[in-house]
Residue frames as qw, qx, qy, qz and C-alpha x, y, z in Angstrom:
[[0.073, 0.780, -0.349, 0.515, -32.07, -35.02, -51.69],
 [0.808, -0.256, -0.464, 0.258, -29.97, -36.47, -48.86],
 [0.235, -0.878, 0.225, -0.350, -29.02, -34.71, -45.62],
 [0.760, 0.109, -0.513, 0.383, -25.75, -35.82, -44.07],
 [0.500, -0.843, 0.058, -0.189, -25.26, -35.29, -40.37],
 [0.619, 0.392, -0.503, 0.458, -21.65, -35.05, -39.28],
 [0.673, -0.730, -0.120, -0.031, -21.03, -35.65, -35.61],
 [0.272, 0.720, -0.496, 0.401, -17.89, -34.06, -34.24],
 [0.697, -0.184, -0.617, 0.316, -16.11, -36.04, -31.54],
 [0.431, -0.885, -0.120, -0.126, -16.48, -34.55, -28.10],
 [0.519, 0.474, -0.422, 0.573, -13.25, -32.93, -26.99],
 [0.661, -0.674, -0.287, 0.162, -12.09, -32.77, -23.41],
 [0.216, 0.795, -0.266, 0.500, -10.07, -29.86, -22.07],
 [0.708, -0.229, -0.486, 0.458, -7.59, -30.50, -19.29],
 [0.137, -0.844, 0.003, -0.519, -8.10, -27.75, -16.71],
 [0.804, -0.417, -0.280, 0.318, -5.83, -29.20, -14.07],
 [0.051, 0.900, -0.211, 0.378, -3.70, -26.74, -12.12],
 [0.794, -0.129, -0.384, 0.453, -0.49, -27.38, -10.25],
 [0.262, -0.951, -0.006, -0.162, 0.15, -25.00, -7.36],
 [0.740, 0.215, -0.298, 0.563, 3.83, -24.19, -6.96],
 [0.148, -0.829, 0.083, -0.533, 3.30, -21.41, -4.41],
 [0.752, -0.621, 0.183, -0.128, 4.38, -23.63, -1.50],
 [0.898, 0.203, -0.096, 0.377, 7.59, -24.87, -3.17],
 [0.451, -0.796, 0.080, 0.394, 10.56, -23.41, -1.26],
 [0.413, 0.864, -0.286, -0.038, 13.20, -21.45, -3.13],
 [0.850, 0.208, -0.328, 0.357, 16.60, -22.98, -3.70],
 [0.644, -0.637, -0.176, 0.384, 18.94, -22.45, -0.74],
 [0.503, -0.249, 0.188, 0.806, 21.58, -20.51, -2.68],
 [0.220, 0.642, 0.509, 0.530, 19.08, -18.37, -4.64],
 [0.173, -0.410, -0.246, 0.861, 19.25, -14.60, -4.14],
 [0.303, 0.795, 0.526, -0.003, 16.35, -12.48, -5.36],
 [0.430, 0.266, 0.158, 0.848, 17.65, -9.74, -7.68],
 [0.101, -0.701, -0.406, 0.577, 17.03, -6.18, -6.52],
 [0.020, 0.435, -0.328, -0.838, 18.02, -4.32, -9.71],
 [0.696, 0.483, 0.241, -0.474, 15.36, -4.23, -12.41],
 [0.462, 0.640, -0.541, -0.291, 17.96, -5.05, -15.08],
 [0.006, 0.322, -0.941, 0.103, 18.81, -8.34, -13.33],
 [0.562, 0.147, 0.628, -0.517, 15.17, -9.49, -13.04],
 [0.156, 0.200, 0.874, 0.414, 13.33, -11.84, -15.36],
 [0.275, -0.330, -0.390, -0.814, 10.00, -10.73, -16.84],
 [0.600, -0.511, -0.597, -0.150, 8.02, -12.65, -14.23],
 [0.509, -0.345, -0.417, 0.670, 10.10, -11.14, -11.41],
 [0.055, 0.080, 0.084, 0.992, 9.49, -7.65, -12.80],
 [0.445, -0.426, -0.498, -0.610, 5.74, -8.25, -12.98],
 [0.634, -0.479, -0.577, 0.193, 5.70, -9.65, -9.44],
 [0.373, -0.177, -0.248, 0.877, 7.66, -6.62, -8.21],
 [0.166, -0.221, -0.246, -0.929, 5.16, -4.27, -9.90],
 [0.578, -0.453, -0.571, -0.367, 2.21, -6.23, -8.47],
 [0.612, -0.393, -0.521, 0.447, 3.75, -5.96, -4.98],
 [0.208, 0.032, -0.101, 0.972, 3.96, -2.15, -5.18],
 [0.067, 0.599, 0.676, -0.423, 0.94, -0.51, -3.51],
 [0.111, 0.572, -0.042, -0.812, 1.10, 2.68, -5.61],
 [0.187, 0.188, -0.717, -0.645, 0.36, 0.67, -8.79],
 [0.255, 0.252, 0.894, -0.270, -2.80, -1.07, -7.45],
 [0.443, 0.603, 0.238, -0.619, -5.07, 1.24, -9.46],
 [0.412, 0.610, -0.479, -0.479, -3.37, 0.17, -12.68],
 [0.628, 0.223, -0.738, -0.105, -2.53, -3.53, -12.18],
 [0.513, -0.392, 0.568, -0.511, -3.57, -6.10, -9.59],
 [0.047, -0.074, 0.996, 0.021, -3.98, -9.81, -8.91],
 [0.570, -0.246, -0.511, -0.595, -7.25, -11.48, -9.87],
 [0.664, -0.487, 0.240, -0.515, -9.27, -12.78, -6.87],
 [0.996, -0.065, -0.054, -0.017, -8.12, -16.40, -7.37],
 [0.437, -0.774, 0.407, 0.210, -4.46, -15.27, -7.31],
 [0.761, 0.010, 0.545, 0.352, -3.36, -17.16, -10.42],
 [0.443, 0.524, 0.386, 0.617, -3.46, -14.24, -12.84],
 [0.164, -0.475, -0.198, 0.842, -3.23, -10.47, -12.91],
 [0.318, 0.763, 0.526, 0.202, -5.19, -7.77, -14.70],
 [0.269, -0.040, 0.061, 0.960, -4.05, -4.45, -16.12],
 [0.120, 0.691, 0.617, -0.358, -6.94, -2.09, -15.31],
 [0.259, 0.919, 0.027, -0.297, -5.81, 0.99, -17.23],
 [0.865, 0.148, 0.247, 0.411, -3.48, -0.25, -19.99],
 [0.400, 0.789, 0.034, 0.465, -2.56, 3.16, -21.46],
 [0.299, -0.872, 0.265, -0.283, -1.51, 4.68, -18.12],
 [0.885, -0.337, 0.296, 0.126, 0.21, 1.41, -17.13],
 [0.792, 0.380, 0.173, 0.446, 2.23, 1.55, -20.34],
 [0.238, 0.834, -0.043, 0.496, 3.09, 5.24, -20.05],
 [0.339, -0.809, 0.286, -0.386, 3.88, 5.52, -16.32],
 [0.803, -0.433, 0.401, -0.079, 5.03, 2.07, -15.20],
 [0.890, 0.176, 0.294, 0.301, 6.60, 0.35, -18.19]]
């Protein structure tokens, strides 16, 4: 009886992060104020900036992601 050992190659994950938070907005860019004119990311940012929704959705401590704390209520009352 022969036992064959297969060694998998070691994989490397690229966890680099590029911070675009300090990149200035374009000079002629106007932030939309109507929800219908906003992109998905603008809508999420607007929701995350609203104090009354903090119990339902908030930024993670590192600031690169957000968390929905109470998904059902978030879906029913905010979305």
